[in-house]
ZATI-125807 format. One record per residue (C-alpha): residue number from 1; residue in three letters; chain; x, y, z. Coordinates in nm, 4 decimals. Layout:
residues N
@i:NUM | aa:ALA | ch:A | east:X | north:Y | up:Z
...
end
This chain:
residues 219
@i:1 | aa:LEU | ch:A | east:0.0072 | north:-0.0008 | up:-0.0325
@i:2 | aa:ASN | ch:A | east:0.2755 | north:0.2486 | up:0.0935
@i:3 | aa:GLN | ch:A | east:0.4614 | north:0.1698 | up:-0.2734
@i:4 | aa:PHE | ch:A | east:0.1760 | north:0.2352 | up:-0.4588
@i:5 | aa:VAL | ch:A | east:0.1093 | north:0.5415 | up:-0.2163
@i:6 | aa:GLN | ch:A | east:0.4458 | north:0.6619 | up:-0.3194
@i:7 | aa:THR | ch:A | east:0.4182 | north:0.5334 | up:-0.6936
@i:8 | aa:TRP | ch:A | east:0.0334 | north:0.7514 | up:-0.6987
@i:9 | aa:GLN | ch:A | east:0.2134 | north:1.0515 | up:-0.5273
@i:10 | aa:GLN | ch:A | east:0.4807 | north:1.0767 | up:-0.7936
@i:11 | aa:HIS | ch:A | east:0.2431 | north:1.0236 | up:-1.0850
@i:12 | aa:GLN | ch:A | east:0.0782 | north:1.3194 | up:-0.9343
@i:13 | aa:GLN | ch:A | east:0.4302 | north:1.5278 | up:-0.9208
@i:14 | aa:GLN | ch:A | east:0.4805 | north:1.4160 | up:-1.3134
@i:15 | aa:ARG | ch:A | east:0.1230 | north:1.5444 | up:-1.3746
@i:16 | aa:LYS | ch:A | east:0.1613 | north:1.8447 | up:-1.1940
@i:17 | aa:GLU | ch:A | east:0.5138 | north:1.9094 | up:-1.3873
@i:18 | aa:SER | ch:A | east:0.3192 | north:1.8557 | up:-1.7186
@i:19 | aa:GLU | ch:A | east:0.0363 | north:2.0649 | up:-1.6564
@i:20 | aa:GLU | ch:A | east:0.2758 | north:2.3898 | up:-1.5622
@i:21 | aa:ARG | ch:A | east:0.5057 | north:2.2815 | up:-1.8718
@i:22 | aa:LEU | ch:A | east:0.1745 | north:2.3604 | up:-2.1005
@i:23 | aa:MET | ch:A | east:0.0626 | north:2.6301 | up:-1.8871
@i:24 | aa:GLN | ch:A | east:0.4306 | north:2.8078 | up:-1.9241
@i:25 | aa:ARG | ch:A | east:0.4366 | north:2.7065 | up:-2.3101
@i:26 | aa:LEU | ch:A | east:0.0272 | north:2.8334 | up:-2.3951
@i:27 | aa:GLN | ch:A | east:0.1561 | north:3.1001 | up:-2.2208
@i:28 | aa:GLU | ch:A | east:0.4263 | north:3.2157 | up:-2.4005
@i:29 | aa:LEU | ch:A | east:0.2361 | north:3.1560 | up:-2.7091
@i:30 | aa:GLY | ch:A | east:0.0034 | north:3.3239 | up:-2.6233
@i:31 | aa:GLU | ch:A | east:0.2136 | north:3.6695 | up:-2.5414
@i:32 | aa:ARG | ch:A | east:0.3397 | north:3.5382 | up:-2.9182
@i:33 | aa:VAL | ch:A | east:0.0103 | north:3.5539 | up:-3.0665
@i:34 | aa:HIS | ch:A | east:-0.0040 | north:3.9147 | up:-2.9386
@i:35 | aa:LEU | ch:A | east:0.3098 | north:4.0341 | up:-3.0335
@i:36 | aa:VAL | ch:A | east:0.1860 | north:3.8944 | up:-3.4038
@i:37 | aa:GLU | ch:A | east:-0.1313 | north:4.0467 | up:-3.3323
@i:38 | aa:ASN | ch:A | east:-0.0191 | north:4.4315 | up:-3.2232
@i:39 | aa:GLU | ch:A | east:0.2283 | north:4.3951 | up:-3.4995
@i:40 | aa:ALA | ch:A | east:-0.0389 | north:4.2741 | up:-3.7828
@i:41 | aa:SER | ch:A | east:-0.2475 | north:4.5522 | up:-3.6396
@i:42 | aa:GLN | ch:A | east:0.0795 | north:4.8355 | up:-3.7158
@i:43 | aa:LEU | ch:A | east:0.1825 | north:4.7182 | up:-4.0062
@i:44 | aa:THR | ch:A | east:-0.1569 | north:4.7498 | up:-4.1551
@i:45 | aa:SER | ch:A | east:-0.2228 | north:5.1274 | up:-4.0019
@i:46 | aa:GLN | ch:A | east:0.1105 | north:5.2068 | up:-4.2066
@i:47 | aa:LEU | ch:A | east:-0.0580 | north:5.0777 | up:-4.4928
@i:48 | aa:VAL | ch:A | east:-0.3351 | north:5.2856 | up:-4.4389
@i:49 | aa:GLU | ch:A | east:-0.1394 | north:5.6115 | up:-4.3285
@i:50 | aa:GLN | ch:A | east:0.1206 | north:5.5494 | up:-4.6511
@i:51 | aa:HIS | ch:A | east:-0.2458 | north:5.5096 | up:-4.8843
@i:52 | aa:GLU | ch:A | east:-0.3802 | north:5.8235 | up:-4.7561
@i:53 | aa:LYS | ch:A | east:-0.0312 | north:6.0110 | up:-4.7807
@i:54 | aa:ALA | ch:A | east:-0.0646 | north:5.8825 | up:-5.1599
@i:55 | aa:ARG | ch:A | east:-0.3807 | north:6.0571 | up:-5.2348
@i:56 | aa:ARG | ch:A | east:-0.2952 | north:6.3714 | up:-5.0281
@i:57 | aa:ASP | ch:A | east:-0.1138 | north:6.6728 | up:-5.1587
@i:58 | aa:ALA | ch:A | east:0.1385 | north:6.7105 | up:-5.0067
@i:59 | aa:LEU | ch:A | east:0.1082 | north:7.1544 | up:-5.0224
@i:60 | aa:THR | ch:A | east:-0.2192 | north:7.1750 | up:-4.9887
@i:61 | aa:GLY | ch:A | east:-0.3455 | north:6.8815 | up:-4.7787
@i:62 | aa:LEU | ch:A | east:-0.6353 | north:6.8132 | up:-5.0048
@i:63 | aa:PRO | ch:A | east:-0.6839 | north:6.5520 | up:-5.1748
@i:64 | aa:ASN | ch:A | east:-0.4934 | north:6.4723 | up:-5.4814
@i:65 | aa:ARG | ch:A | east:-0.5714 | north:6.3816 | up:-5.8477
@i:66 | aa:ALA | ch:A | east:-0.5683 | north:5.9965 | up:-5.7974
@i:67 | aa:ALA | ch:A | east:-0.8310 | north:6.0898 | up:-5.4806
@i:68 | aa:TRP | ch:A | east:-1.0042 | north:6.2896 | up:-5.7302
@i:69 | aa:ASP | ch:A | east:-1.0634 | north:6.0188 | up:-6.0235
@i:70 | aa:GLU | ch:A | east:-1.1363 | north:5.6893 | up:-5.7344
@i:71 | aa:ARG | ch:A | east:-1.4288 | north:6.0072 | up:-5.5513
@i:72 | aa:LEU | ch:A | east:-1.6089 | north:6.1325 | up:-5.9098
@i:73 | aa:GLN | ch:A | east:-1.6348 | north:5.7580 | up:-5.9756
@i:74 | aa:ILE | ch:A | east:-1.8026 | north:5.6859 | up:-5.6655
@i:75 | aa:GLU | ch:A | east:-2.0183 | north:5.9919 | up:-5.6550
@i:76 | aa:TYR | ch:A | east:-2.0882 | north:5.9476 | up:-6.0166
@i:77 | aa:GLN | ch:A | east:-2.2060 | north:5.5657 | up:-5.9308
@i:78 | aa:ARG | ch:A | east:-2.4193 | north:5.7193 | up:-5.6736
@i:79 | aa:MET | ch:A | east:-2.5986 | north:6.0109 | up:-5.8960
@i:80 | aa:GLN | ch:A | east:-2.6916 | north:5.6780 | up:-6.1021
@i:81 | aa:ARG | ch:A | east:-2.8687 | north:5.5231 | up:-5.8889
@i:82 | aa:GLN | ch:A | east:-3.0559 | north:5.7598 | up:-5.6986
@i:83 | aa:GLN | ch:A | east:-3.0899 | north:6.0253 | up:-5.9736
@i:84 | aa:GLU | ch:A | east:-2.9896 | north:6.3094 | up:-5.7985
@i:85 | aa:SER | ch:A | east:-2.8129 | north:6.6205 | up:-5.9195
@i:86 | aa:LEU | ch:A | east:-2.3954 | north:6.6125 | up:-5.9119
@i:87 | aa:LEU | ch:A | east:-2.1739 | north:6.9408 | up:-6.0037
@i:88 | aa:LEU | ch:A | east:-1.8547 | north:6.9410 | up:-6.1568
@i:89 | aa:ALA | ch:A | east:-1.6999 | north:7.2771 | up:-6.0902
@i:90 | aa:VAL | ch:A | east:-1.3152 | north:7.3919 | up:-6.2391
@i:91 | aa:LEU | ch:A | east:-1.1204 | north:7.6081 | up:-5.9976
@i:92 | aa:ASP | ch:A | east:-0.8354 | north:7.7829 | up:-6.1837
@i:93 | aa:VAL | ch:A | east:-0.6069 | north:8.1242 | up:-5.9644
@i:94 | aa:ASP | ch:A | east:-0.5589 | north:8.4284 | up:-6.2024
@i:95 | aa:HIS | ch:A | east:-0.2474 | north:8.5561 | up:-6.3046
@i:96 | aa:PHE | ch:A | east:-0.0937 | north:8.2834 | up:-6.0627
@i:97 | aa:LYS | ch:A | east:0.2431 | north:8.2837 | up:-6.2966
@i:98 | aa:ARG | ch:A | east:0.2815 | north:8.6734 | up:-6.2596
@i:99 | aa:ILE | ch:A | east:0.2206 | north:8.6023 | up:-5.8240
@i:100 | aa:ASN | ch:A | east:0.5062 | north:8.3904 | up:-5.9173
@i:101 | aa:ASP | ch:A | east:0.7202 | north:8.6203 | up:-6.1445
@i:102 | aa:THR | ch:A | east:0.7014 | north:8.8818 | up:-5.9022
@i:103 | aa:TYR | ch:A | east:0.6904 | north:8.7519 | up:-5.5284
@i:104 | aa:GLY | ch:A | east:0.8065 | north:8.4634 | up:-5.6252
@i:105 | aa:HIS | ch:A | east:0.7364 | north:8.0840 | up:-5.5653
@i:106 | aa:LEU | ch:A | east:0.7541 | north:7.9991 | up:-5.1873
@i:107 | aa:ALA | ch:A | east:0.4385 | north:8.3455 | up:-5.2580
@i:108 | aa:GLY | ch:A | east:0.2589 | north:8.1390 | up:-5.4643
@i:109 | aa:ASP | ch:A | east:0.3228 | north:7.8289 | up:-5.2352
@i:110 | aa:LYS | ch:A | east:0.1661 | north:8.0411 | up:-4.9529
@i:111 | aa:VAL | ch:A | east:-0.1064 | north:8.1373 | up:-5.1813
@i:112 | aa:LEU | ch:A | east:-0.2690 | north:7.7983 | up:-5.2491
@i:113 | aa:LYS | ch:A | east:-0.2365 | north:7.6939 | up:-4.8874
@i:114 | aa:ILE | ch:A | east:-0.3979 | north:7.9399 | up:-4.8142
@i:115 | aa:LEU | ch:A | east:-0.6803 | north:7.9644 | up:-5.1107
@i:116 | aa:ALA | ch:A | east:-0.7380 | north:7.5720 | up:-5.0141
@i:117 | aa:GLY | ch:A | east:-0.7676 | north:7.6287 | up:-4.6586
@i:118 | aa:ARG | ch:A | east:-0.9535 | north:7.9197 | up:-4.7229
@i:119 | aa:LEU | ch:A | east:-1.2029 | north:7.7606 | up:-4.9626
@i:120 | aa:GLN | ch:A | east:-1.2147 | north:7.4201 | up:-4.7988
@i:121 | aa:GLN | ch:A | east:-1.4190 | north:7.6139 | up:-4.5391
@i:122 | aa:GLY | ch:A | east:-1.6066 | north:7.7592 | up:-4.8110
@i:123 | aa:ILE | ch:A | east:-1.7841 | north:7.4178 | up:-4.8937
@i:124 | aa:ARG | ch:A | east:-1.9921 | north:7.1430 | up:-4.7057
@i:125 | aa:LYS | ch:A | east:-1.9114 | north:6.8311 | up:-4.5786
@i:126 | aa:THR | ch:A | east:-2.0977 | north:6.6076 | up:-4.8241
@i:127 | aa:ASP | ch:A | east:-1.8537 | north:6.8179 | up:-5.0834
@i:128 | aa:PHE | ch:A | east:-1.5697 | north:6.6960 | up:-5.2353
@i:129 | aa:MET | ch:A | east:-1.2597 | north:6.9238 | up:-5.3026
@i:130 | aa:ALA | ch:A | east:-0.8987 | north:6.8152 | up:-5.4791
@i:131 | aa:ARG | ch:A | east:-0.6170 | north:6.9858 | up:-5.6447
@i:132 | aa:TYR | ch:A | east:-0.5892 | north:6.8819 | up:-5.9511
@i:133 | aa:GLY | ch:A | east:-0.2856 | north:7.0442 | up:-6.0528
@i:134 | aa:GLY | ch:A | east:-0.0621 | north:7.3459 | up:-6.0555
@i:135 | aa:GLU | ch:A | east:-0.2697 | north:7.6474 | up:-5.9448
@i:136 | aa:GLU | ch:A | east:-0.6330 | north:7.4192 | up:-6.0645
@i:137 | aa:PHE | ch:A | east:-0.8673 | north:7.3169 | up:-5.7669
@i:138 | aa:VAL | ch:A | east:-1.1709 | north:7.0465 | up:-5.8661
@i:139 | aa:LEU | ch:A | east:-1.5037 | north:7.0130 | up:-5.6623
@i:140 | aa:LEU | ch:A | east:-1.7620 | north:6.7638 | up:-5.6730
@i:141 | aa:LEU | ch:A | east:-2.1363 | north:6.8945 | up:-5.5263
@i:142 | aa:PRO | ch:A | east:-2.3729 | north:6.6505 | up:-5.4636
@i:143 | aa:ASP | ch:A | east:-2.7106 | north:6.6481 | up:-5.4592
@i:144 | aa:THR | ch:A | east:-2.6746 | north:7.0480 | up:-5.5581
@i:145 | aa:GLY | ch:A | east:-2.9173 | north:7.1945 | up:-5.8562
@i:146 | aa:LEU | ch:A | east:-2.6958 | north:7.4216 | up:-6.1153
@i:147 | aa:LYS | ch:A | east:-2.8261 | north:7.7436 | up:-5.9623
@i:148 | aa:GLU | ch:A | east:-2.7800 | north:7.6970 | up:-5.6341
@i:149 | aa:GLY | ch:A | east:-2.3644 | north:7.5796 | up:-5.7679
@i:150 | aa:VAL | ch:A | east:-2.3011 | north:7.9315 | up:-5.9228
@i:151 | aa:SER | ch:A | east:-2.4109 | north:8.1340 | up:-5.6422
@i:152 | aa:LEU | ch:A | east:-2.2107 | north:7.8817 | up:-5.4126
@i:153 | aa:LEU | ch:A | east:-1.9434 | north:7.9082 | up:-5.6672
@i:154 | aa:ASN | ch:A | east:-1.9492 | north:8.3025 | up:-5.6664
@i:155 | aa:LYS | ch:A | east:-1.9878 | north:8.3394 | up:-5.2630
@i:156 | aa:LEU | ch:A | east:-1.6792 | north:8.1730 | up:-5.2356
@i:157 | aa:ARG | ch:A | east:-1.5292 | north:8.4129 | up:-5.5061
@i:158 | aa:GLU | ch:A | east:-1.6302 | north:8.7408 | up:-5.3676
@i:159 | aa:HIS | ch:A | east:-1.4551 | north:8.5538 | up:-5.0251
@i:160 | aa:ILE | ch:A | east:-1.1032 | north:8.5108 | up:-5.1654
@i:161 | aa:ALA | ch:A | east:-1.1061 | north:8.8566 | up:-5.3945
@i:162 | aa:GLY | ch:A | east:-1.1872 | north:9.0337 | up:-5.0060
@i:163 | aa:CYS | ch:A | east:-0.9007 | north:8.8558 | up:-4.8314
@i:164 | aa:PRO | ch:A | east:-0.6395 | north:9.0591 | up:-4.7069
@i:165 | aa:PHE | ch:A | east:-0.3529 | north:8.8622 | up:-4.8955
@i:166 | aa:HIS | ch:A | east:0.0169 | north:8.9668 | up:-4.8166
@i:167 | aa:PHE | ch:A | east:0.3924 | north:8.8444 | up:-4.8911
@i:168 | aa:LYS | ch:A | east:0.7005 | north:9.0136 | up:-4.7295
@i:169 | aa:GLY | ch:A | east:0.4133 | north:9.3146 | up:-4.5953
@i:170 | aa:GLU | ch:A | east:0.2845 | north:9.3649 | up:-4.9226
@i:171 | aa:PRO | ch:A | east:-0.0443 | north:9.2997 | up:-5.0423
@i:172 | aa:VAL | ch:A | east:-0.1061 | north:9.0470 | up:-5.3218
@i:173 | aa:LYS | ch:A | east:-0.4195 | north:9.0230 | up:-5.5123
@i:174 | aa:ILE | ch:A | east:-0.5854 | north:8.7136 | up:-5.5793
@i:175 | aa:THR | ch:A | east:-0.9211 | north:8.5905 | up:-5.7416
@i:176 | aa:PHE | ch:A | east:-1.0157 | north:8.2654 | up:-5.9186
@i:177 | aa:SER | ch:A | east:-1.2143 | north:8.1732 | up:-6.1966
@i:178 | aa:ALA | ch:A | east:-1.4064 | north:7.8992 | up:-6.2611
@i:179 | aa:GLY | ch:A | east:-1.6265 | north:7.6603 | up:-6.4365
@i:180 | aa:ILE | ch:A | east:-1.9130 | north:7.4556 | up:-6.3647
@i:181 | aa:GLY | ch:A | east:-2.1432 | north:7.2043 | up:-6.5412
@i:182 | aa:GLN | ch:A | east:-2.4120 | north:6.9254 | up:-6.4232
@i:183 | aa:LEU | ch:A | east:-2.2810 | north:6.5568 | up:-6.5022
@i:184 | aa:GLN | ch:A | east:-2.5839 | north:6.3630 | up:-6.6527
@i:185 | aa:ALA | ch:A | east:-2.6109 | north:5.9537 | up:-6.5981
@i:186 | aa:SER | ch:A | east:-2.6571 | north:5.9136 | up:-6.9716
@i:187 | aa:GLU | ch:A | east:-2.2195 | north:6.0718 | up:-7.0348
@i:188 | aa:ASP | ch:A | east:-1.8762 | north:5.9351 | up:-6.9068
@i:189 | aa:PRO | ch:A | east:-1.7647 | north:6.1952 | up:-6.6363
@i:190 | aa:ALA | ch:A | east:-1.4595 | north:6.3412 | up:-6.8768
@i:191 | aa:THR | ch:A | east:-1.7412 | north:6.4248 | up:-7.1107
@i:192 | aa:THR | ch:A | east:-1.8773 | north:6.6984 | up:-6.8693
@i:193 | aa:PHE | ch:A | east:-1.5195 | north:6.7448 | up:-6.7162
@i:194 | aa:ALA | ch:A | east:-1.4180 | north:6.8757 | up:-7.0841
@i:195 | aa:LEU | ch:A | east:-1.7022 | north:7.0576 | up:-7.0962
@i:196 | aa:VAL | ch:A | east:-1.6695 | north:7.2732 | up:-6.7483
@i:197 | aa:ASP | ch:A | east:-1.3432 | north:7.2998 | up:-6.8384
@i:198 | aa:GLN | ch:A | east:-1.3762 | north:7.4859 | up:-7.1429
@i:199 | aa:ALA | ch:A | east:-1.6150 | north:7.7147 | up:-6.9996
@i:200 | aa:LEU | ch:A | east:-1.3410 | north:7.7829 | up:-6.7648
@i:201 | aa:TYR | ch:A | east:-1.1864 | north:7.8829 | up:-7.0524
@i:202 | aa:ALA | ch:A | east:-1.4639 | north:8.0937 | up:-7.1165
@i:203 | aa:ALA | ch:A | east:-1.4790 | north:8.3333 | up:-6.8273
@i:204 | aa:LYS | ch:A | east:-1.0319 | north:8.3092 | up:-6.8356
@i:205 | aa:GLN | ch:A | east:-1.1544 | north:8.5097 | up:-7.2027
@i:206 | aa:GLY | ch:A | east:-1.3968 | north:8.6888 | up:-7.0103
@i:207 | aa:GLY | ch:A | east:-1.1692 | north:8.9272 | up:-6.8131
@i:208 | aa:ARG | ch:A | east:-1.1457 | north:8.5950 | up:-6.5391
@i:209 | aa:ASN | ch:A | east:-1.2402 | north:8.6543 | up:-6.1349
@i:210 | aa:GLN | ch:A | east:-1.5668 | north:8.5244 | up:-6.2593
@i:211 | aa:VAL | ch:A | east:-1.7943 | north:8.1426 | up:-6.2763
@i:212 | aa:LYS | ch:A | east:-1.9294 | north:8.0218 | up:-6.5874
@i:213 | aa:SER | ch:A | east:-2.1224 | north:7.7780 | up:-6.6637
@i:214 | aa:ALA | ch:A | east:-2.1151 | north:7.4485 | up:-6.8789
@i:215 | aa:ALA | ch:A | east:-2.3176 | north:7.4385 | up:-7.1720
@i:216 | aa:VAL | ch:A | east:-2.3840 | north:7.0475 | up:-7.0873
@i:217 | aa:ASN | ch:A | east:-2.6717 | north:6.8900 | up:-7.2838
@i:218 | aa:GLY | ch:A | east:-2.9663 | north:6.6897 | up:-7.0869
@i:219 | aa:PRO | ch:A | east:-3.0785 | north:6.3240 | up:-7.0581
end
């Protein structure tokens, strides 16, 4: 009986030690899994951040052309499904080359940054604005009538024209011209963009600091 009890105790001790080793191993595995999960989470965050940076304009902080192309397709498809109005506008800073030539490229960069911030503040959260390239900006105005869109652009234009821009103590007069048109479900967005771009050109030719509507055909 004593031998049996001794054998049973040894067995129990071995079992306890085995369970302790197993628990330690499970704890180590759990820590490794947690570590891998943290690394994966950090990597995902970095990828999201890099993806976001790749779609941001470094100077103004606005979405860039790649982000614009992506958002345009999304809004265009939503407009087709919901049969709502969607406006597209193109804005261009007047005499931007003259600003660069007169005050230098640092002044030009400052103008674009301030202008982007002021314009962004003047639109709705549902609207989308991007820097298309150079001194050109683009806008998407969902669920907005053409008359409303023209009125909004004129308010933004007057606000910008009245802003006291200065560079090294010198006042800098800033205005922009714009073209605007309504996207049609039956037409490719590129067609509307071309027409809006023509309206912008007409605004430039007509004396600048004004908004022109594109002659977009209905469905």
